[in-house]
C-alpha positions as CSV (number, residue, x, y, z in Angstrom):
1,M,7.3,7.4,-10.3
2,D,11.0,7.7,-9.5
3,I,12.3,10.7,-7.7
4,L,15.9,11.4,-8.6
5,L,17.9,13.8,-6.4
6,T,21.4,14.6,-7.7
7,K,23.9,16.3,-5.4
8,L,25.4,19.0,-7.6
9,T,27.2,21.0,-4.9
10,N,26.9,21.6,-1.2
11,D,24.3,24.3,-2.1
12,A,22.4,22.9,-5.0
13,H,20.7,19.7,-6.2
14,R,18.8,18.6,-9.2
15,L,15.3,17.2,-8.7
16,E,14.1,15.0,-11.5
17,I,10.9,13.0,-11.6
18,V,10.3,10.1,-14.0
19,R,6.6,9.1,-14.2
20,Q,5.3,5.7,-15.0
21,D,4.5,6.8,-18.6
22,G,8.1,7.8,-19.1
23,S,7.5,11.5,-19.0
24,R,10.2,13.5,-17.1
25,E,10.6,16.9,-15.5
26,A,13.5,18.4,-13.7
27,A,14.6,21.5,-11.8
28,T,17.8,22.7,-10.1
29,L,17.0,23.7,-6.6
30,E,18.8,25.4,-3.7
31,T,19.3,22.6,-1.2
32,R,19.1,24.6,2.0
33,S,15.6,25.9,1.1
34,Y,14.0,22.8,-0.5
35,L,15.6,19.5,0.3
36,L,14.4,19.0,3.9
37,H,10.9,20.3,3.0
38,D,10.6,18.0,0.0
39,L,11.9,15.0,1.9
40,L,9.5,15.7,4.7
41,H,6.6,15.8,2.2
42,L,7.8,12.4,1.0
43,A,8.0,10.9,4.5
44,V,4.6,12.3,5.5
45,E,2.7,11.5,2.3
46,T,4.2,8.0,2.2
47,E,3.4,7.2,5.8
48,A,-0.1,8.6,5.6
49,G,-0.8,6.9,2.3
50,L,-1.8,10.2,0.7
51,T,-2.2,10.5,-3.1
52,T,-3.3,14.1,-3.1
53,G,-0.1,15.7,-1.8
54,F,2.9,17.1,-3.6
55,W,4.4,13.9,-4.8
56,G,1.1,12.3,-5.6
57,G,0.2,15.3,-7.8
58,L,3.4,15.0,-9.7
59,S,3.0,11.3,-10.2
60,R,-0.5,11.9,-11.7
61,G,1.0,14.3,-14.3
62,R,0.9,17.7,-12.6
63,T,4.0,19.8,-13.4
64,L,6.4,21.3,-11.0
65,A,5.0,24.7,-12.1
66,D,1.4,23.5,-11.3
67,M,2.5,22.3,-7.8
68,N,4.2,25.7,-7.1
69,D,1.3,27.8,-8.3
70,R,0.4,29.8,-5.1
71,S,-2.9,31.0,-6.7
72,G,-4.3,27.4,-6.6
73,Q,-5.7,27.8,-10.1
74,A,-3.4,25.2,-11.7
75,M,-4.5,22.6,-9.2
76,G,-8.2,23.2,-9.5
77,D,-10.2,21.1,-7.2
78,A,-7.1,19.5,-5.7
79,S,-5.8,22.8,-4.3
80,A,-7.6,22.6,-1.0
81,E,-6.3,19.1,-0.3
82,L,-2.8,20.1,-1.3
83,L,-2.9,23.2,0.9
84,A,-4.0,21.0,3.9
85,V,-1.0,18.7,3.3
86,E,1.3,21.6,2.9
87,Q,0.1,23.1,6.2
88,I,0.6,19.8,8.1
89,V,4.1,19.4,6.6
90,G,4.9,23.0,7.7
91,V,4.0,22.3,11.3
92,L,5.8,18.9,11.2
93,T,9.1,20.7,10.4
94,S,9.7,20.7,14.1
95,A,9.4,17.0,14.1
96,A,12.1,16.9,11.4
97,K,14.4,18.8,13.7
98,G,13.9,16.1,16.4
99,A,11.1,17.6,18.5
100,P,9.3,14.8,20.5
101,A,6.2,13.4,18.8
102,A,4.0,14.4,21.8
103,G,5.0,18.0,21.6
104,V,4.6,18.1,17.8
105,L,1.1,16.5,18.1
106,A,0.1,19.1,20.8
107,A,1.2,21.9,18.5
108,L,-0.8,20.4,15.6
109,R,-3.8,20.1,17.8
110,S,-3.5,23.8,18.9
111,W,-3.2,24.8,15.3
112,T,-6.2,22.9,14.1
113,D,-8.3,23.9,17.1
114,A,-7.5,27.6,16.4
115,Q,-8.8,27.0,12.8
116,G,-11.9,25.2,14.0
117,R,-10.7,22.0,12.3
118,A,-9.9,18.5,13.4
119,L,-6.7,16.6,12.7
120,P,-6.8,13.8,10.1
121,S,-7.5,10.4,11.7
122,W,-4.1,9.1,10.7
123,L,-2.2,11.9,12.4
124,D,-1.2,10.7,15.9
125,E,2.0,10.2,17.9
126,A,2.8,6.9,16.2
127,F,2.5,8.5,12.8
128,I,4.8,11.3,13.7
129,T,7.4,8.8,15.0
130,R,7.2,6.8,11.8
131,A,7.5,9.9,9.7
132,Q,10.5,11.0,11.7
133,A,12.2,7.6,11.2
134,R,11.4,7.6,7.4
135,L,12.8,11.1,7.1
136,R,16.0,10.1,9.0
137,G,16.4,7.3,6.5
138,F,16.0,9.7,3.5
139,L,18.5,12.2,5.1
140,G,21.0,9.5,5.8
141,H,20.8,8.3,2.2
142,W,21.3,11.9,1.0
143,R,24.3,12.4,3.3
144,A,25.8,9.2,1.8
145,T,25.3,10.4,-1.7
146,A,28.5,11.7,-3.2
147,H,28.7,15.0,-5.2
148,G,27.7,14.3,-8.8
149,H,25.7,11.2,-7.8
150,T,22.0,10.5,-7.6
151,M,19.8,9.3,-4.8
152,T,16.7,7.6,-6.2
153,V,13.5,7.1,-4.3
154,A,10.5,5.2,-5.8
155,W,7.3,7.0,-5.1
156,G,4.2,5.0,-4.6
157,V,1.8,4.9,-1.7
158,R,2.0,1.4,-0.3
């Protein structure tokens, strides 16, 4: 799947996905609210090799409306996995803002301990550092994208 992010203005961008089967879907989004979060999902899901997160769901044919259904009904059995990824990405927002990997990991451990859960085996300091580096690359690419132009990222867990 290709992820196309077109810089419309300083405040808005267009997200378009083009799946392997040629199907497409697009939405115009408010950049301040969505771009960092979506790119963080991309960095985390790619680095972790996840196919059940936001981008993996879209690549398998889920719609943007399905992925944003807060009731969980549209995602069916996948909703629990997607929620777990969403919660991890939420906590990792501090990593996106430059927090040290050790501190981010400690916060994640506190969060999962409070819930009586364990961290995924792939989530360690090295992972957080790699996700931060990947995110910096995406953000640098976005900053270098001129208004009216498109940043394209190929999705596919490697």
